[in-house]
N, C-alpha and C positions, 0 to 999 in steps of 0.2 A: 561454582561459576560457571553460568552458560558461556558453550565455546562455538556459537552456529558456522557449520562450513561456510568456508570463503573460497571453495576452489571451483573451478572450471571454469566456461567459457564466456565471457566477457559478450553481453548484448548490445548494451546501450551507457551514451555516458548523459544523468541528466544535472541539465546548472537551473540551479534553486535562486529565481531572482524574487524581489522584495515584491509588494504590487504598488509603492507607490512611487513608482520607477527609477531608482536606484538601478546607474549602469553594471556596475560590477554582482556576481552572484556572489548571494551569503553563502550559499555550498556548493556542494558537487558531489553528485552519488553514481555509483554504478553496478550496472545488474549484472550478473553471474549468474550460472545455469551448470549443473552437474546432472548427468543421467545416471543415475543408480539401479536402472534396470526397468522395476515395474513402477516407480515414482521416479520424480525430477526433484531437484533440491535448489530454489529459488534464493536469489542471498543479494542483498542490498548493502552496501559501503556508503556510508555518508561521512564527506570529509568536509571540515570547516577550510578558509582560504590559505591556512596554513600546511594544508595537507593531514592535518591530525583527522583522525576515525573518532567520529560523536556518537555516530548511532551505525549499529549493524541490526538486519534483522534477517530473519533464515525460515523460510519456509519447505516442508517437505509434503509434495501435491501428486495426485494422478496426473496423468498426460490432458485429460481432461480439467484440469486446473480444479478436483475436486480436495478440500485442504485435510490434509493426518496429522500436519503439528505446525506450530509457528514456534520462532520464539525470537527475542529481544534482548540487547546489551544496551540499555542508554546511557553513553559514558558523562553527558550534561548531568544527567540526575543520580546515578549511580545508582539504577534500577533495572533489576533484570527479570523477565517477564518471558511465559512460554504458555502454550495452549496445546490438549492434545485433544481432536474430533475423532466421536467415534458411536456409533449406532444412534445418533439423534442427539450426542449429548457432547456439550465442551467441559473440557476441564482447564481449570486457568492455578499457574503457578507464578507467586509472584515474590520476588526476595527485593528487600530493602535493608542494607545494614547487614544486621545478623538479624532479620526477620524474617519468615517465610510465612505467605498464607496461600490458601487454597480456596476455590468457588466453583462450585458446578452448575451449568446450566445447561437447560431442556431445550433443544433449535429444533426447529419444522425447517425453516428456510434455509437453504445453503450460506454455510460460512465462508466468509471470504478474511482472507490478511493483506496488509500491502503489499507481495510479494507477490500473491495472488490475482491481484487485481485485474491488472491489464489481461493476464491470461485468461481469465473468466468473462471478459468482454467479449474476447476476441471467440471465444467458444460459444457463447450465445449469440455471436452476431449476425448471423441469418436472422433472428429471432426480433432480438432487436430494432434494426433497420427496418425490419417488417411491421414496426406498431406496437411491438407488445410489450408490457408491463411486468421486470422481473424483481420481485421481492429479496432481499439478502440480507445476511444478518453479518455487519465489520463487526472482526476480531478485533478490539481495543483493547492490547496483550496491557499498556500500562495501567488500565482502569478494571483488568479480571472481569470481564463481561463483553456480550458482546451489544452493538446497538444496531435499530434496524435499519435501513435504507430499502430504496427503490432506485432499481437503474431503467430509464426509457430516453428514446433519442429525441435530442433536443432540436438539430436540423442536420440537413443535407445537402449541403451547397457548394459550389466554387470548389469540388473536387474534393474537399472535406465535410468529414460527418463527427458528428458531437453530439456522444452520451452523457446525459447528464445522474450523479445519484444523490437525490435527494434524501433526506432523513423522514421517515413513516413517521415518526411521533411530533408533533405539532406544537408540544415542550423543546424537544429536539431542535428543530427546525428555529426557534427562538435564541439559540445559543451556536449553531453551525450554520454555515454557509451552503446555500447547494454547490457541489463538486461537478467540475466540467472535464471531461478526456477528450482532445480534438484528435482524429485521426486521418491520415490518410484515406480517402475513400477505395483508392483501389487495391494500395500496398496494404492496408489496415495497417500501416506501422503508426504507433503514438508519434504526435509532435509535439502537442503540449497538452497540462496538465494544469488546472487550477483550481487548487482547495488546500487544505491543512495539511503539513507534511510533519514529518518526525522531528526533525532537530525545533531546538527551539532558540528562541532571539534573545541577545541581551538587551534590554531596555530599563534607562537608568538604573544601571547594576541588580534588574532582576534577570531572570529568566522567564518569558512568555511565549503562550501558542504563539504560531505561524502560519498565517494564511498566504503562501505562495501561488507563484506561475513557475513551471519546469519547461525549458526547451531542452528537445532531446536529440542527441548525434549517435547515430547507429552505428556499433560497430561490426555486427554480424549482420548478414544478409537479410533476415528475419527475423522477426520475434521469436522467444521460446520462454 
């Protein structure tokens, strides 16, 4: 069973709210980062309102947020998954019940996972805020594949810079809404995220994917 590292300094807490305006957060998650010398390990730990851990995601990456490996344990579904990135190839391993599946994918664009997403944006901040469009492949661990997206600047006003992430494929756009990352323009700290989140929501006794709004409170003085 995967055991993502959970050690390291806490960077922020995120409160996950439903888009329908419910006042209480559905989940809370924290980001922790461990410096391993040449690489960093960034871990996201998501808890439900009772405090029980429901999802753990961890990524090993370079200081510039180049992804080396990523892994996830999803307590709601019982699925654990990982990806290793090397020489333009992404190798996925998916474990569910007693079965294990692997998949290989050749990828030309940078590969990003959940724990490296904000850091990747910040590593390309000047390009994005100057109008560049950056293609990426987002590692969807539970599906054992990457999906193409494009990052660009949506707006920059009132001290806030909004970066958006749009699916590259028209077919994916029909199923996935555009994701928005709202940053403080000066400090470059993440303020709010709107889009798909890892935990699932119980709806009529079923688990369904969740698009939500996440608000952040920093514990560390700066993002890492």
